[in-house]
C-alpha positions as CSV (number, residue, x, y, z in Angstrom):
1,G,0.1,0.1,0.0
2,V,1.0,3.4,-0.6
3,T,0.1,6.7,1.3
4,N,1.4,10.2,1.0
5,S,1.6,13.4,3.1
6,S,2.5,17.0,2.2
7,S,6.1,18.2,2.7
8,G,6.2,21.7,1.3
9,A,5.8,21.7,-2.2
10,N,6.5,18.0,-2.6
11,Y,5.2,14.9,-0.7
12,D,6.4,12.2,1.4
13,V,5.4,8.7,0.3
14,N,4.9,5.7,2.8
15,I,5.1,2.3,1.6
16,T,3.8,-0.8,3.2
17,V,5.7,-4.2,1.9
18,E,4.7,-7.8,3.2
19,N,6.9,-10.4,2.7
20,T,4.7,-13.5,1.4
21,G,7.7,-15.5,0.7
22,S,9.7,-17.9,3.0
23,T,13.1,-15.9,2.8
24,N,14.4,-13.1,5.2
25,L,15.0,-10.0,3.4
26,E,17.6,-7.3,4.0
27,T,15.7,-4.0,3.6
28,C,19.0,-2.0,3.2
29,H,19.5,-3.8,-0.2
30,F,15.9,-3.0,-1.5
31,N,15.6,-0.5,-4.4
32,I,12.9,1.7,-4.8
33,L,12.1,3.3,-7.9
34,V,9.4,6.0,-8.7
35,N,8.9,6.5,-12.5
36,G,12.0,4.7,-13.1
37,E,14.3,6.8,-10.9
38,S,16.1,5.2,-7.8
39,Q,14.9,6.7,-4.6
40,E,16.5,7.0,-1.3
41,F,14.4,5.7,1.5
42,T,14.2,4.9,5.2
43,C,12.7,1.6,6.6
44,S,11.0,0.6,9.9
45,S,13.3,-2.5,10.3
46,S,16.6,-3.9,9.1
47,Y,15.0,-7.3,7.9
48,L,11.7,-8.3,6.5
49,F,10.9,-11.7,7.7
50,P,8.5,-14.1,6.1
51,E,4.7,-13.1,6.8
52,D,5.9,-9.7,8.2
53,V,5.4,-6.1,7.2
54,A,8.1,-3.2,6.8
55,Y,7.1,0.4,6.3
56,F,9.7,2.4,4.0
57,N,9.5,6.2,3.6
58,V,10.6,8.1,0.7
59,T,10.6,12.0,0.8
60,D,10.3,14.8,-1.6
61,I,8.3,13.2,-4.4
62,S,6.4,15.7,-6.7
63,S,2.8,15.4,-7.4
64,G,1.3,13.6,-10.6
65,S,0.9,10.1,-11.7
66,K,3.4,7.6,-10.4
67,K,4.6,4.1,-11.0
68,L,6.2,2.7,-7.8
69,K,8.6,-0.3,-8.2
70,V,10.0,-2.1,-5.1
71,V,12.8,-4.5,-5.8
72,T,14.1,-6.9,-3.0
73,N,17.6,-8.1,-2.5
74,N,16.8,-11.4,-4.0
75,G,15.6,-9.7,-7.1
76,V,11.7,-10.1,-6.5
77,S,9.9,-7.2,-7.2
78,D,6.3,-5.6,-7.3
79,Y,4.9,-2.3,-8.7
80,Y,2.0,0.0,-7.7
81,E,0.7,2.8,-9.7
82,Y,-0.9,6.0,-8.0
83,V,-1.5,9.6,-8.3
84,I,-0.2,12.4,-5.8
85,Q,-2.6,15.3,-6.0
């Protein structure tokens, strides 16, 4: 899931990621792309364990239509489309 909040002229994006697999994932090795551009992020935990949830935060994102892609350290990825208004 994705939510956003205003941060001046731009927005902070909060991303909820659930590990539905069976492998422990190290979140510092994730990649988060917004419209194909790599973003710096913070995360609520260092590891994402199976059947657990981690919360990622990306700051200073402009408004408009976005395609978000999260790539794990083992190459599994998922994407989400949303609009910041």
